N, C-alpha and C positions, 0 to 999 in steps of 0.2 A: 504494500500500500504506500503510495507516495505521501511525503510529508505535506501538510497543509501549506498553501501559499500564505505569505505574510498578510495579504489583504483578507484572506479567509479567516486567519486567526484573529485579526482585528475585528472583523464582523462578528465572529463567534463570541469573543469576550465582551464586545459592546452589548450584544443581545443578553448575555448572561448577567451583565451588570444591571441593565434596566429591569430584567426579570427579578433579580435579587432585591432591588429597591422596592418594586411593587410588592414582593412577598414580605419584605420587612415591615411594611405598613400593616399588613394583615396580622403578622405575628405579634406586633406590638399591641394590637387591639384584642387579640385572642385572650380568653380568660385562663386562669391558672389551671382549671380542671381540663380544658381542652389541650393545653400544652403537655400536661401530665399524661393524658390519654395517648397523645402522640408518642411519648417516650415508651410507655408500656407496649404500644403497638409495634414500635421499632424493635424493642428487645425481643418480642415474640417473633417478629419477622426475621431477625438475624438467626435465631435458633432454627427456624423453619428452613432457612436458606443455607444452613451449615455446609451441606455437601457442595453446593455451587460455589460458596466462598472459598472452601478449602481446595476445590478443583482449580479455581482461578489462581489461588496462591501457589499451588504446586507448579502451574505453568510459569508464573513469574519467577519462582525459585529456580526452576530448570534453566530459564533464559539467563538469569543473573549468574548462575554457576558457570554456564558456558562462556559468559562474558568475563570470567575471572575475578569477580568481586570477592572481597575478603570474607573470611568466616564470621567476623564480627558484624559485617554489613548484612550477611545472610541471616544471622541470628536475629537482627532487628526486623527483618522482613518476614520471617517464618511464622506461620500460624499453625495451631494444632486444634483438635476438637476441644481440648480444655481451654485454650485461649479464646476461641470463638464463644464458648459458653461464658467465659469470664467477661468478654466484651458485652454480652447481653446482660449479665449480672450488674456490670458497672452502670449501664444505662438505666436499669431498674432502680439502682441506688440513687442516681441523679433524679429520677422521677419522684422519689419519696422525700427528697430534700426540701427544706423550706424554699418557697418561690420568692426570689428577691424583688420582682417587679411590683411596684406600688408601695414597697416598704417605706415608711416615714422614718428616716434615720434620726431625725431630730425635729422637735416641734417647740415653738415658743410664741408668746404673745407680747407684742410691743406695747409701750405705754399708750399709744394712740388706738389700741384695740385691734390692730391688724394681727391675724393669726398666720404664722409662717411655718411651713414644713419643707424639709429637704427630702425629696422622694426619689427612689430608685427607678430608672427608666432604661430601656434597651439602648445600646450604642447605635444600632442600625444594621449596616452591612459590614461583615467582617471577612477579610481575605486571609486565608491561612495557607502558607507555603511550607511544605514539610518534605522530609526525605525518608523514604524506605519503610517507615513504620505504618503498616496498614491499619492498625488499631486506632491511629489518630483520626481516621475518617469517622469512625463511630463515636469516639470521645468528643471530638469537636462538634459533630452534629448534635449530640445530646446536650452539651453545654450551651450551644447557641440557641437551640430550641427552648431550653429551660429559661434562658435569659431574654427571650423574646426577640432574638436577632435572626437575620438571614446570614448564610455563610456560603462563600465560594472557596472550594478546596482545590489546591493544586499540589498533588502528591508527587513523590518521586516517580520518574518514568518507569523504573524497575518494578514498581508495585502497582502500576496503573490498573491492571486487570483486576487485582484484588479490590482496589478502591472502588472500582465501578460495580463490582458484584455487591459490595456492601451498600453502595448508593442505591442500587435497585431495590434492596429490602427496605431502605429508608423511604424512598419515594412512594412505594406501595402503602407503607404505614401512614404517611402524611395524608395521602389521598383518602385513606380509610376513615380518618377523623376530620375530613373536610378542611384541611390546611393545605396551602399551596406547596406542591412538590419542589417548586423553585426556591423554597426556603433553604434547601441543602443541595448545592450543585457541585459536581466534581468536574474540573476542566478535563475534557475528554481527549486531549492531545498532549503528546510529550514535547511538542515544539517549544523551545525555550523562549520564543517570542511572547508566549502567553504570560510568562513571569514578568517581563517588562511591562506588558499592558496592565497587569494587576498592580504593579508598583506605581504606575502612573495614575491609578485611581479610577479607571474606567469612567471617564467623564464625570467625575464627582460622585460616583455611585459606591465607592468603597470608603468607609469611615475609619477603618483601622486595619493594619496589616500585622499578622503574627507569624514570624518565621520560626520553624522548629526543625533544627538540623545542625549540620556542622558549621564550623567557624567561617568557612568561605561563603556559605549561603547567607548566614546572618550578616556578615560584613557587606555583602552585595546589597542586601535589603536595606540596611542602614544608609548605604551610600546612594542608592538610586530611588528610594521611596519618596513619593510626593504626598504621602498621607502619613499620619502618626503611626509609629511602630512600637509594638510591645514585644520585647525579646530578651534573650540572654545569649551572650557570645559562646560560652562553653562552660563545662562543669569541671573545673579544676578544684576538686574537693579534697579536704584535709581531715585526718584524724590526728589529734594531739594526745599523746599518752603522758600524763602528768606524773610526777614523782609519787603522788598519793594514790596511784591507780592500783586496783586489784589485778594481779597478773593474769589470772584466768579470764576475767572479764575483759581485760584489754585485748588479749589474743582473740577471743570470740568476736568482739566488736570490730576490731581492725580487719580480721579475715572476712567477716560478713560484709563490711563496708566495701571491700575490694572485690571479693571473689564470688559473692552471690550471683551477680551478673556484671561482668566487666564492661559491657557495652552500653550501660545506661548512664545518663548524665549525673546521677547521684552516686556513682561509684567513686570511692576514694582513689586519688592518684598520688598523694604524698602522705607519708607517715612521719610525724614529728614526735621525737622522744625527748623528754626532759633530761638535761644533762645530770641533774641531781639524782635521778633514778635510773640512769642508763646502765649502771653496773648490774642492776637487778632485772631490768626490763628489756634492754635492747637485744641481747643475744637470743632469748626465747622468742621474741617477736619476729626477728629476722629468720630464725630457723623455721618457725611456723609457716611463714610465707614461702620460703624455699621448698619446704616439704609439701606444700599445697600446689606446687607447680607454677608459682609466681616468680618471675624474674625480679631481682632486687637490684636497684641502682642506688648506691649510697655515698655519703660524704666520707671523709677519711676515717673518722671514728667508726662508722658503720662497717667499712671495709675490713677493719681489724677483727671483727667478731666472727667472720665466716669467709673462707677463701672463695666461695661462690658468688659473693657480692661484687657486682661490676661498679666501676667508678662512675659517679653521677657527673654530668656536665651541667653547665649553667642552664641550658635549655630544658633540662629535665624538670626543673622546679616549675617551669611554666606549662608543662605538657599535659594535655588531656589524652592519655594513652588509649582509653577504651579497649584495653587489652590486659592480659595477665602480666602486667609490669607495674611496679610501684617504686617510687623514689623515697628514700629514707634519710632523714637528717636529724642530728642532735641539736637541740636549741636550749637557750637559757630560760627555762620556766615559761610561765604563761605569757609574759611580756615578749619573750623571744619568739614564741609561737605566733602571737598576734602580729608581730612585726613581719615575720616571714609570710604569713597569709596576706597581709596588706600589700606586700610587694609583689608576690607571685600569683595570688589567688584570683579567681574570677567572680567573687562575691556570690557564689552559689550556695554551698552547704559545707559546714565545718562542725566537727564533733570533738569534745574533750572527754577523756576517760579519766576519772579521778574519784576518790572517796572524800576529797577535801572540798567541802561545800563552798568555802571562801574562794578557792582557786576556780571552781566551776562558775561561780557568779561573776568573777572578774572576766573570765573568758567570754561568757555569754553577753556581758555588757560591752566589752571592748572590741570584739571581733565584729566587723561591720559587713556581714553577709546576709543574704536573704533568709537563710535558715541556719540556726545554730542549735546544737544539741548537746546534752550532757548524758553520758553513759548510754548512748544509743547509736545504732548504725546510721551512717549517712544515707543508706539505701531507703530510709524512711522518707526521703525527699520525694514525695509522691502524693498527688492530690487525693487518691483513694485512701491512702494511709492517714491523711489529715481529715478524713470524713467528708471530702468534697465529692465523692462518687467517682470523679475522673478529673483530669486536668488537660489543658492544652499545652502547658509547659511550665517551667519555673522562671519567673521574671526576676532578673537581677538588677534592674534599674531602680530608681527611686521615685519615679513619677507614675501615678495612676494605680499601679499594682506591683506587689513584690511577693516573691515566693510562688507557691502553686497557684496557677490561674484557673479558677473554677467558674461557676455560673455567676456568682456575685461580682467577680472581677471583670466580667464581660458586660457590666452595666455602667452607666454614668448616673447623673442625677439632675433634677430640675427643682426649682423652688416654686412651691404652690402657696399663693398668698390669698387669704380670705378676709374680706372686709365687709362693712355694712354702710358704705357711702363715704368713706374717708377721702379727703382731697388734701394735697400737700400745700401748706401755706407758702 
């Protein structure tokens, strides 16, 4: 099949933008029960279409394997019967969450009698550009429906067949509850020109762009977007093991943070160990990683505890490996850990392991990342684990939203003012 001509892509995306804007007005007016019914119907539809979704995914995986894509990339693409059922369960969870639309966040009365409320409303039309993870199609659709938005999804070309199979189940469910199927659209072409059109805003029809993928994708979106962007660059996450840590707990948390799934953005990439506790902690931690099949790249002190440790270069402290590789460094206490994270980190997720509550509170207060944890794995950096049902990503900026982006983070607000004839002197 020939690639679409640029004019064809322009026409296609223009139509999609207008349809999404029209659908967003319907979604904003739909009541909470109708949006919830849509989500229940989508969850049921995805379960019913499991075979078709898995068949499409198998074809995508086969093509990606022949193209020589990495095992980590294939892991992010691959679906199983359990993951399809988990996808449906996540949508059900979103359906049962409190609906943010119409919530009055604050209400007050002025001395002149005006009653003012700040009320949550949908953003409008959201464009989401993502790589390889087909579950994002379902998660994004669920969260945008819950928050009364329309969404245009441009997934990675490698998983386009899977995304379209999921979209089919979504469209049928939306029509079943009398909501416009155009509320959730998947860009049906792998032509890269489609990304440029989305970033340009589709003639004013896109209100927000959310990229979810690697550093190069996010950097391009930040550089070229003509509409607001909600994003994180990468997940260079850290585990800091303090001198007051319980050794077994430290090993369990550090290993889980890295090795549970090395390809997710919440995977730890650097282990920091308190110099004051290194004699007790460093050797067993390094040994545990090496025995688990994880390559260790360490500073000079770390290299002395095991001959299998490779020398870390300066770039290692900045690197999001997304692989079974971890960088290890000895630092001077909480302050040293915080300084290292501030210099090399990506403001995503950091964890401290310690039984010293004062040290933990200092770390939680001073480390300026979107998510900070005490005695817990960095792999809890996930919207579902936060009770949000699903997420579109982890926002690491400081404006609009930070941390897991769920339904509430896909809303904005307006002020509703009620009076009884007041005029301003």
